N, C-alpha and C positions, 0 to 999 in steps of 0.2 A: 875511223870511218864516220862520215857525217850522217845525220839523221836522214837527209835526203837520199844519200847513196844506199843507206840501209833499207829504206822503203823501196827503192828501185830494185835492190837485190831480192827483196821478199816478193815483189810483184813478178819479177822474172822467174823466180823459183816456182811460184804458183802456176805461171803459164807453162813452164817446162813440165811440171807435174801433171797438169791437165793434158798436155800433148802426149805424155807417156801413157796415161790411163786410157785416153781415147784412141790414140793412133800408134802406140808402141815406140814413140821416139825415145832414144836412150840418152839424150843429153843430160838428163837429171841424175843418172846413175852415180856419177862421180860425186854428187853433192849429198848423197844419202849414206849414212853410217851403216856399216854391215859388220858381220862377224863370220868366222869360219862355219859356225852352225847355221846362221841365218844371214846369207849374203844380201847385199843391197838389192840385187835383181829379184830375189825371192820376196823381200819386204814389199817391193813395188808391185810385184805380180799379185799379191794378196788384194791390193786396192783395185787393180785393173780387173781381176776376175770378179770381185764383189760388185763392181760397177756394171759389168755385163750381166751378171746373174740378176741384179736388181731390175735392170731394164727388161730382161727376159720374163721375169715374174710379172712386171707391169703389163707386158703384152698378153701374157696368159690370163691375167685378171680381166682384161678388157675383152679378150677373144677366146674364152674357154672352149667354145664349141669347135672352133678351128683347131685348137690344140687336140681335142678329142678325135677329130676326123684325121688329122695328120699323124697323131701319135706323139708322145713327149719327145722322143729322140729327133724326129724329123722337124718338129716344131722348133726345138732348140737350135737346130742347124739353120733354119730359115731366120730365126730371131738373130742369130749371130751375124749372118750376112746383112740383115737389115740394119743392125747397130753399126756396122762398118760403113755402109753406104749412106745411111740417113741418120747421122748423129742427133741425139736429143738436143733441141734448141729452145724448147718452151720451159718457162720457170716451173711449171707443174708437170710431174711425170705422167699424170693422167692423160695428157694429150700426146704422149709418145705413141706413134703407130698409125698416124693418119695416111702415110704414104705406103703402108704395107700392101694394100690391094694392088697398087701399080706394080710393086715388086713381084707379087705372086703371079700376076699376069705374064711377066717376063720369065719367071722360073718354071711355071707350069702352064704353058700355052694350050696344052691338050686337056687340062682340067680346069676350065674356067669357073667352075663352082667354088673353087678354093678362094679365088679373088672375090667372087660374089659373096661368099659367106663372111669373109673379112669385112667387106663393105657393109654388109647387113648388120653384123655385130657392132661395128663402129657406130652406125646410125642408131641402133638400139641403146647403146651406152650414152650417146650424145643426147637422146631424148630423156633418159633417166636423169642426166646431170644438167639438163638445160634450165634456162631461167623460168621462173614461175610467173603466172598471170591469172587473174580472177576471171573465170568463165562467166558469160552472161546466161541468164535463164530464158526459158521459152517466153516469159512475159515481155522480154525485150522486143520480140517480133510482134506480139499482140498489140503493143503500144504504138506501132508505126501506122501513121495515117495512110489511107489508100493512095493518095496522090504522091506520097513520098517514095513508094516502092520502086519505081523505075530507076531512080538515082541512088538507091540504097547501096552502101558498100559495107564490107565486114573486115574486121581485123582478126587474124587467127593466132592461136596460141604459139609462142615462139618455138615449141618443140615439134610442131607439125612438119613432117617431111614426106615427100613422095619420091620413091625410088623405082626406076625402071630396071627390073631384074631380068637378066638374060639366062638365068639358070634356075633350078628349083632350090636354091640356097635357103629361102625362108622355110621350106618344108624340112630340109636337113636340120636347120636350127631348132625348129619346133620338136622334132623327134629326139634329137640329142638332148635338148633341155628337159624332156620328159623321161630320159633314160630308156627310150624305146629304140628298136633297130631303125636306123635311118633308111629312107627310100634310096633306090639307086640314083646316084647323082647324074643329072642330065642337063644338057644345054637345050634351051627352048628355041623353037623355030621363030617365034615372035616374042618380044619382051613383054613381061607382065608387070603392070604398075602395082605397087604396094604402098599403103599409107602407114606411117608410124607417128605416134604422138604419145604424150603422157596425160593420163586422166587422173588428176589429183596425184597420188603417189605411185600409180601403177602405169607401167609402159604398155601401150596397146599397139596392135598392128592388125591389118586386114588387107586382103587384095581389093583392087579397084576395078570396076567395069570401065570401059573406054569413055563412056559419057561422063561418069563422075570424075575420072582423072582429068578430062578436059575442063570440066566445070571448076575443079579445084585450082587448076592452073590459071584460069581467068580471074577467079575471085581472090586468090592469094596475090595476084599481080595488081590488085587495086580495081578490078572491074566492078561494074555496077550490076544490080539485079537484072536490068534490061539486057546487059551483055551476057549474063548467065543464060537468060532465056534464048538469046540468039544462038549461042553455041550448042545448046541442047536441041535446037531445031535440026542439027545434023544427024540426030539419032531418033527423034520422036516427032510425031505429027504436031502441027502447030497448036491445035486445040488441047493437046495433052501436056504441052510444055509447062504452063504455069503450075499445074499440079506436081509435075516432076521437079521443078525448081523449088517449090515450097517443101516438098518431101526431103530433098537433099539438105536444105537449110535446117529443117527440123532435126534431121539426123545429126548434123554437125553440132547443133546446139546441145542436143541430148548427150552426145559423146564428149561434150565440154571442149570442143575445139575452137569455138568462137569466143573472143574476149572483148569485142567491141563492135558496135553498130553505129554507122554515121551516114 
């Protein structure tokens, strides 16, 4: 057999092995040596089972509070279905699980807090693993000349996220993380905005008032300080807006969310 045909056979064997592990295709069975004690199907099942267990462990590592809320047995059942429907496609196992909230919405339409908790934990993990950037100090604002303020824009830390939560999933997460009895899961009549970011090595989160949520949307979208003031006029009297805007900027700087001023 030529070297080229040998390489082709190896590549085909590797593809058949992957199909078996991921989808149960049995074409490879005849190519695997077996014995009466350990048949080929058993040898292959060891790899297939190990593959699924590793992915289930990865999901549990990223979404430990969801596993707590569901229980290990039901979490494993959900993970098994997710593995079948959404095979891992990223080189890093860390990013396996991004579509789980959508699956939970379909599996548990009457328990929306499960999908909400999965989305929340995914965002928390993404903030922890996100890119780093050097936050600016309060002196960066003090150095701005008065005539420059209207056109001033700000760059935010890459881990900053705003989530509109339709359930009390953040409170479930907080209680479960503290080993406290979780509150009764509920769906909210109106979505509540939450802010997630990483401050140095610590992941932070807090709820947002409607005016701050709108302000962040404008500023993270490249809006200027003048645009920030305009949007705040929807909640505050015009004479109070400059102080409100300055107070928000100061808070974002102190919380190390701003990494650039231009």
